[in-house]
C-alpha positions as CSV (number, residue, x, y, z in Angstrom):
1,X,0.1,-0.2,0.3
2,X,2.8,2.4,1.2
3,X,4.2,1.6,-2.3
4,X,1.8,2.3,-4.2
5,X,0.9,5.9,-2.7
6,X,4.7,6.1,-3.1
7,X,4.3,5.4,-6.7
8,X,1.4,7.8,-7.6
9,X,3.0,10.4,-5.8
10,X,6.3,9.8,-8.0
11,X,4.3,10.0,-11.1
12,X,2.4,12.9,-9.8
13,X,5.7,15.0,-8.9
14,X,7.2,13.7,-12.7
15,X,4.2,14.7,-14.7
16,X,4.0,18.1,-12.6
17,X,7.7,19.1,-13.8
18,X,7.0,17.8,-17.0
19,X,4.0,19.9,-17.4
20,X,5.5,22.9,-15.9
21,X,8.9,22.6,-18.6
22,X,6.2,22.6,-21.2
23,X,4.8,25.9,-20.0
24,X,8.5,27.0,-19.5
25,X,9.2,26.1,-22.7
26,X,6.3,27.9,-24.3
27,X,7.0,30.8,-22.2
28,X,10.7,31.7,-23.7
29,X,9.8,30.9,-27.6
30,X,9.9,33.4,-29.8
31,X,7.8,34.5,-32.4
32,X,9.6,35.1,-35.8
33,X,10.9,38.2,-36.8
34,X,8.5,39.6,-39.9
35,X,10.0,42.9,-41.0
36,X,7.8,45.6,-42.4
37,X,11.3,47.2,-43.8
38,X,14.1,45.2,-45.5
39,X,17.4,47.2,-46.5
40,X,19.5,45.2,-49.4
41,X,22.8,46.2,-48.8
42,X,26.4,46.1,-46.8
43,X,27.6,49.8,-46.8
44,X,27.3,52.8,-45.1
45,X,23.7,53.5,-46.1
46,X,22.7,50.9,-45.6
47,X,23.8,50.3,-41.7
48,X,22.1,53.8,-41.2
49,X,18.9,53.1,-42.6
50,X,18.5,49.8,-41.1
51,X,19.3,51.3,-37.8
52,X,17.2,54.7,-37.9
53,X,14.1,52.4,-39.3
54,X,14.5,50.0,-36.1
55,X,14.9,52.6,-33.2
56,X,12.0,54.3,-35.2
57,X,10.0,51.4,-34.4
58,X,9.7,49.4,-37.3
59,X,10.7,45.5,-37.1
60,X,13.7,46.0,-39.6
61,X,15.9,43.9,-41.5
62,X,19.5,44.2,-43.2
63,X,20.2,41.6,-46.1
64,X,24.0,42.0,-46.2
65,X,24.3,39.3,-49.0
66,X,27.8,38.9,-47.4
67,X,30.0,38.0,-44.0
68,X,29.6,41.5,-42.8
69,X,29.2,45.4,-43.4
70,X,31.4,46.9,-45.7
71,X,32.1,50.6,-44.3
72,X,33.9,53.9,-46.1
73,X,35.3,56.2,-44.4
74,X,33.0,59.3,-43.4
75,X,35.4,61.8,-41.8
76,X,35.0,64.4,-45.0
77,X,31.6,64.8,-44.2
78,X,29.9,66.9,-41.6
79,X,29.0,64.4,-38.9
80,X,25.7,63.7,-36.7
81,X,23.1,61.6,-36.1
82,X,24.3,58.0,-36.8
83,X,27.2,58.8,-38.0
84,X,28.2,60.5,-35.2
85,X,27.0,57.3,-33.3
86,X,29.0,55.1,-35.4
87,X,32.4,57.5,-35.1
88,X,31.8,56.8,-31.3
89,X,31.5,53.1,-31.4
90,X,34.7,53.2,-33.4
91,X,36.6,54.9,-31.2
92,X,35.5,53.1,-28.2
93,X,36.4,49.8,-30.3
94,X,39.9,51.3,-30.6
95,X,40.3,52.5,-27.3
96,X,41.0,56.1,-28.6
97,X,39.5,58.4,-25.6
98,X,40.9,61.6,-27.1
99,X,37.8,62.9,-29.2
100,X,40.0,65.5,-30.9
101,X,42.6,63.2,-32.5
102,X,41.8,61.9,-35.8
103,X,42.5,58.1,-36.5
104,X,42.9,55.9,-39.4
105,X,39.6,54.1,-41.0
106,X,39.9,50.1,-41.4
107,X,37.0,48.5,-42.5
108,X,37.5,45.3,-40.8
109,X,38.1,47.1,-37.6
110,X,34.9,49.3,-38.2
111,X,32.8,46.4,-39.1
112,X,34.3,44.6,-35.7
113,X,33.1,48.0,-33.9
114,X,29.3,47.7,-34.8
115,X,28.8,44.3,-32.9
116,X,27.6,45.2,-29.4
117,X,26.2,48.1,-30.7
118,X,23.9,46.5,-33.6
119,X,23.2,43.8,-31.7
120,X,21.3,45.7,-28.8
121,X,18.9,47.9,-31.5
122,X,15.6,46.5,-30.5
123,X,13.7,45.7,-34.0
124,X,16.8,45.0,-35.9
125,X,17.9,41.7,-37.4
126,X,20.9,41.3,-39.6
127,X,21.0,38.7,-42.0
128,X,24.5,37.5,-43.1
129,X,25.9,35.4,-46.6
130,X,21.9,35.2,-47.6
131,X,21.2,35.9,-50.9
132,X,18.0,37.0,-52.7
133,X,17.5,34.7,-55.4
134,X,14.0,36.2,-56.6
135,X,12.5,39.9,-56.0
136,X,9.1,40.8,-57.0
137,X,6.2,43.0,-56.1
138,X,3.2,41.7,-54.1
139,X,0.5,44.3,-54.8
140,X,2.3,47.7,-53.1
141,X,4.4,45.4,-51.3
142,X,7.4,43.1,-52.0
143,X,8.0,39.2,-52.1
144,X,11.9,38.5,-51.7
145,X,13.0,34.6,-52.1
146,X,16.5,33.9,-50.5
147,X,18.8,31.4,-51.0
148,X,18.3,29.5,-47.9
149,X,14.9,28.9,-49.2
150,X,13.0,31.5,-46.4
151,X,11.0,34.1,-47.8
152,X,10.8,38.2,-46.7
153,X,7.4,39.8,-47.3
154,X,8.7,43.7,-46.7
155,X,6.2,46.8,-47.1
156,X,9.0,49.1,-47.6
157,X,11.8,48.1,-49.8
158,X,15.2,50.5,-49.0
159,X,17.3,50.0,-52.0
160,X,21.1,51.6,-51.4
161,X,21.6,52.2,-55.3
162,X,21.3,48.4,-56.2
163,X,21.1,48.3,-59.8
164,X,20.6,44.6,-60.2
165,X,18.0,44.4,-58.0
166,X,16.2,47.7,-60.0
167,X,16.6,45.3,-62.9
168,X,15.0,42.2,-61.4
169,X,12.3,44.6,-60.3
170,X,12.1,46.5,-63.6
171,X,13.0,49.8,-61.7
172,X,14.2,52.8,-63.5
173,X,15.4,55.0,-60.5
174,X,16.7,58.8,-61.2
175,X,20.6,59.6,-60.8
176,X,19.7,62.0,-57.5
177,X,22.3,64.3,-56.6
178,X,22.9,66.6,-54.0
179,X,21.9,69.9,-54.2
180,X,24.1,73.1,-53.1
181,X,22.2,75.4,-50.2
182,X,21.1,78.1,-52.4
183,X,18.5,79.9,-50.5
184,X,17.0,81.3,-54.1
185,X,15.8,77.7,-54.1
186,X,13.1,76.7,-51.3
187,X,13.8,73.3,-52.2
188,X,16.4,73.4,-48.9
189,X,13.3,73.4,-46.9
190,X,12.6,70.0,-47.4
191,X,16.1,68.9,-47.0
192,X,16.1,65.4,-44.7
193,X,20.0,65.0,-45.2
194,X,23.2,67.8,-45.3
195,X,26.7,68.2,-44.9
196,X,28.2,65.9,-47.8
197,X,31.5,67.1,-49.0
198,X,30.8,68.3,-52.6
199,X,33.7,70.5,-54.7
200,X,35.0,71.2,-51.3
201,X,31.8,72.6,-49.6
202,X,29.7,71.1,-47.4
203,X,27.0,73.3,-47.6
204,X,25.3,71.2,-49.1
205,X,21.5,69.1,-48.4
206,X,19.4,66.2,-49.8
207,X,15.6,66.6,-50.1
208,X,13.1,63.9,-48.9
209,X,11.7,63.7,-52.5
210,X,14.8,62.5,-54.0
211,X,14.5,59.3,-51.9
212,X,11.0,58.4,-53.7
213,X,11.0,57.0,-57.2
214,X,7.7,58.4,-59.2
215,X,5.1,55.3,-59.5
216,X,7.1,53.4,-57.4
217,X,5.3,53.0,-54.3
218,X,7.0,51.7,-50.9
219,X,10.7,51.6,-52.7
220,X,13.0,54.4,-50.9
221,X,15.9,54.9,-53.0
222,X,19.7,55.9,-52.3
223,X,21.9,57.1,-54.6
224,X,24.5,57.4,-52.9
225,X,25.3,54.2,-50.7
226,X,28.4,55.9,-49.1
227,X,26.5,58.6,-47.2
228,X,25.1,57.5,-43.8
229,X,23.1,61.0,-43.5
230,X,21.0,59.8,-46.7
231,X,21.0,56.3,-45.6
232,X,19.4,57.7,-41.6
233,X,17.0,59.7,-43.6
234,X,16.1,57.0,-46.1
235,X,15.3,54.9,-43.1
236,X,13.2,57.6,-41.2
237,X,11.2,57.8,-44.4
238,X,10.8,53.7,-44.8
239,X,9.5,53.9,-41.3
240,X,7.4,56.3,-41.5
241,X,5.0,54.5,-44.0
242,X,5.6,51.1,-42.4
243,X,4.7,52.2,-39.4
244,X,1.6,54.1,-40.0
245,X,0.5,52.0,-42.9
246,X,0.9,53.9,-45.9
247,X,2.4,54.9,-49.1
248,X,5.7,56.4,-49.5
249,X,3.7,58.9,-51.8
250,X,2.0,59.8,-48.4
251,X,5.0,60.6,-46.8
252,X,4.6,63.8,-44.4
253,X,8.0,65.6,-44.5
254,X,7.5,67.4,-41.5
255,X,7.1,64.5,-39.4
256,X,10.0,62.7,-41.2
257,X,12.2,65.6,-40.7
258,X,11.1,66.0,-36.8
259,X,11.9,62.2,-36.2
260,X,15.6,63.1,-37.6
261,X,15.9,66.4,-36.0
262,X,15.2,64.0,-32.8
263,X,17.6,61.8,-33.5
264,X,20.2,64.2,-33.8
265,X,21.0,64.6,-37.7
266,X,21.9,68.0,-39.4
267,X,19.4,68.5,-41.8
268,X,20.7,72.2,-42.1
269,X,24.8,72.0,-42.7
270,X,25.4,74.7,-40.1
271,X,29.0,74.2,-39.4
272,X,29.5,76.6,-36.1
273,X,26.8,74.4,-34.7
274,X,27.4,71.6,-32.9
275,X,24.8,69.0,-31.4
276,X,26.8,69.3,-27.7
277,X,24.6,73.1,-28.2
278,X,22.2,73.4,-25.9
279,X,20.1,75.4,-29.0
280,X,20.9,72.8,-31.4
281,X,17.5,71.4,-31.9
282,X,15.7,75.0,-32.0
283,X,18.5,76.2,-34.7
284,X,18.2,73.5,-36.7
285,X,14.0,73.5,-36.8
286,X,14.0,77.6,-37.5
287,X,17.4,77.0,-39.7
288,X,15.4,74.9,-42.2
289,X,13.2,77.4,-43.2
290,X,15.4,80.0,-43.7
291,X,14.1,82.6,-41.7
292,X,17.2,83.0,-40.4
293,X,19.6,82.5,-43.2
294,X,23.4,80.5,-43.2
295,X,26.3,82.7,-44.0
296,X,28.1,81.4,-47.1
297,X,31.7,81.4,-47.4
298,X,32.2,79.0,-50.5
299,X,33.1,76.2,-47.8
300,X,30.8,75.8,-45.1
301,X,27.3,77.5,-44.0
302,X,27.4,79.5,-41.1
303,X,24.7,80.2,-38.8
304,X,26.8,83.0,-36.9
305,X,24.4,82.7,-33.5
306,X,26.5,85.5,-32.1
307,X,25.5,88.2,-34.9
308,X,22.7,90.8,-34.4
309,X,19.5,90.4,-36.1
310,X,18.9,93.3,-38.4
311,X,14.9,94.1,-39.5
312,X,16.0,94.0,-43.0
313,X,17.1,90.4,-42.3
314,X,14.2,88.8,-41.1
315,X,11.1,90.9,-42.5
316,X,10.6,89.2,-45.7
317,X,11.4,85.5,-44.7
318,X,9.0,85.9,-41.8
319,X,5.9,87.9,-43.6
320,X,6.4,85.0,-46.3
321,X,5.4,82.2,-43.3
322,X,2.7,85.3,-41.6
323,X,-0.1,86.9,-43.1
324,X,-0.1,89.3,-39.7
325,X,3.3,90.0,-40.2
326,X,2.9,92.3,-42.9
327,X,1.0,94.6,-40.6
328,X,3.6,94.4,-38.0
329,X,6.4,95.0,-40.0
330,X,4.5,97.9,-41.4
331,X,4.5,99.4,-38.1
332,X,7.7,99.0,-36.9
333,X,10.5,101.6,-38.3
334,X,13.2,100.4,-36.1
335,X,16.1,99.3,-38.3
336,X,17.6,96.8,-35.7
337,X,15.4,93.8,-33.9
338,X,15.8,94.5,-30.1
339,X,15.0,91.6,-27.6
340,X,11.5,93.7,-26.6
341,X,10.6,93.9,-30.4
342,X,11.0,90.2,-30.9
343,X,8.4,89.9,-28.1
344,X,6.0,92.0,-29.3
345,X,6.3,90.8,-33.2
346,X,6.0,87.3,-31.5
347,X,3.2,88.1,-29.5
348,X,1.0,90.0,-32.3
349,X,1.8,87.5,-34.9
350,X,1.6,84.2,-32.8
351,X,-1.6,85.6,-31.0
352,X,0.3,85.3,-27.5
353,X,-0.2,87.0,-24.1
354,X,2.9,89.6,-24.2
355,X,3.1,89.8,-20.5
356,X,2.8,85.9,-20.2
357,X,5.8,85.5,-22.5
358,X,7.6,87.6,-20.5
359,X,7.0,86.4,-17.7
360,X,8.0,82.5,-19.0
361,X,11.1,83.8,-20.9
362,X,12.1,85.6,-17.3
363,X,12.2,81.7,-16.2
364,X,13.9,80.0,-18.9
365,X,16.8,82.2,-19.8
366,X,19.0,81.0,-18.1
367,X,17.5,77.6,-17.5
368,X,15.6,76.2,-20.3
369,X,17.5,78.1,-22.8
370,X,20.9,78.5,-21.1
371,X,21.8,81.9,-22.4
372,X,24.9,83.5,-21.3
373,X,23.7,86.6,-22.2
374,X,21.3,88.7,-19.7
375,X,18.0,89.2,-20.6
376,X,17.7,93.3,-21.4
377,X,14.5,93.9,-23.5
378,X,16.2,97.0,-24.7
379,X,19.6,95.2,-25.8
380,X,19.8,94.0,-29.6
381,X,18.5,90.2,-30.1
382,X,21.2,88.3,-31.7
383,X,20.3,85.2,-33.9
384,X,20.5,82.0,-31.3
385,X,18.2,84.1,-29.0
386,X,15.4,84.7,-31.6
387,X,16.1,81.2,-33.0
388,X,15.1,80.1,-29.6
389,X,11.9,82.3,-28.8
390,X,10.7,81.5,-32.7
391,X,10.9,78.2,-32.0
392,X,9.2,78.3,-28.3
393,X,6.5,80.7,-29.1
394,X,6.2,80.7,-32.9
395,X,7.5,78.2,-34.6
396,X,7.7,78.9,-38.5
397,X,8.8,74.9,-39.0
398,X,5.1,74.2,-38.0
399,X,3.8,75.9,-41.5
400,X,3.1,73.5,-44.3
401,X,5.2,73.9,-47.3
402,X,4.7,72.1,-50.9
403,X,7.4,69.6,-52.5
404,X,9.3,72.5,-53.7
405,X,9.6,73.9,-50.5
406,X,7.0,77.2,-51.0
407,X,5.0,78.2,-48.2
408,X,1.4,76.7,-48.5
409,X,-1.2,79.1,-46.2
């Protein structure tokens, strides 16, 4: 009798343990990785595109078709966003602590330095040594058969200048080039990348609309596979369509620009405003509108944050963005803009309470804004101060523009 009871208890414990193991196995079982964005390539742009798409919240696969990334030197361009993060990881891998020292570029070491960083990025899957064998459309989306027998069905494809892939998909992509920053052409307002060294100048921009191919939905085309900046812009553009279940032709320029600035990418190539600057974001947002224009010297574009603001400098740009500015500037006869007059203009044009603004600014001047100057309403305002006040109380960035950068009101 005792033996039977013992046997029953043993069997009960055994099966309970087995059931617990099955339950535990079910809990740790991972769901298959289903990518909404597919990047095909292993260069600079492919890396940045995949990383940005993933950190923008979309499951992303980079199909390397090789054993690792094949990166190129990037030191000649203005560095921001993912490129800056990559350089930080590379220097750490080389154990170089002097941030002012130029380090030699080694492709093998550059690839090795990506390991821990890339592996830690949620939503990112890097597939190595597997080729695509067949590529085709599936409605507005894509189907890729791979050499290991698997299939990927992404919503959005990012192609960093793979001519063979375009041929398979019967796509003719435009030869899109970087643009020199030119305030006579409002295209700069549509910029999603900047700072590529072209003909000795880093005062360059790249429009979001140059990433899209006419009559090809859910394809993001990168004509410069060595540019991390364009890659990052492509990643944000693809992620926007995938995340909101939209077509790439429905891309929201302002949302994508805002996402890229939030992830520290320079959309305007201001060589004298680096990201450690507390006001970098405000200067980028206002700078891309052209309300405060850069000074060009043939090699770079400089924001000149300490330069004092004149009425003539901002009158027409602000009038272009706001109807009510016409009335205010018609009445304002002073050739310079003081802090007080800037607040008065913002109050009138932006429909803000002047007294409430003054109280708010007194609190923020040394804290949130971290200005080193003193708050004196009678003093002529500088470009840094005006950019921050505009972005805080009357952001011209929020005004709609068309594909050519012209204001739509």
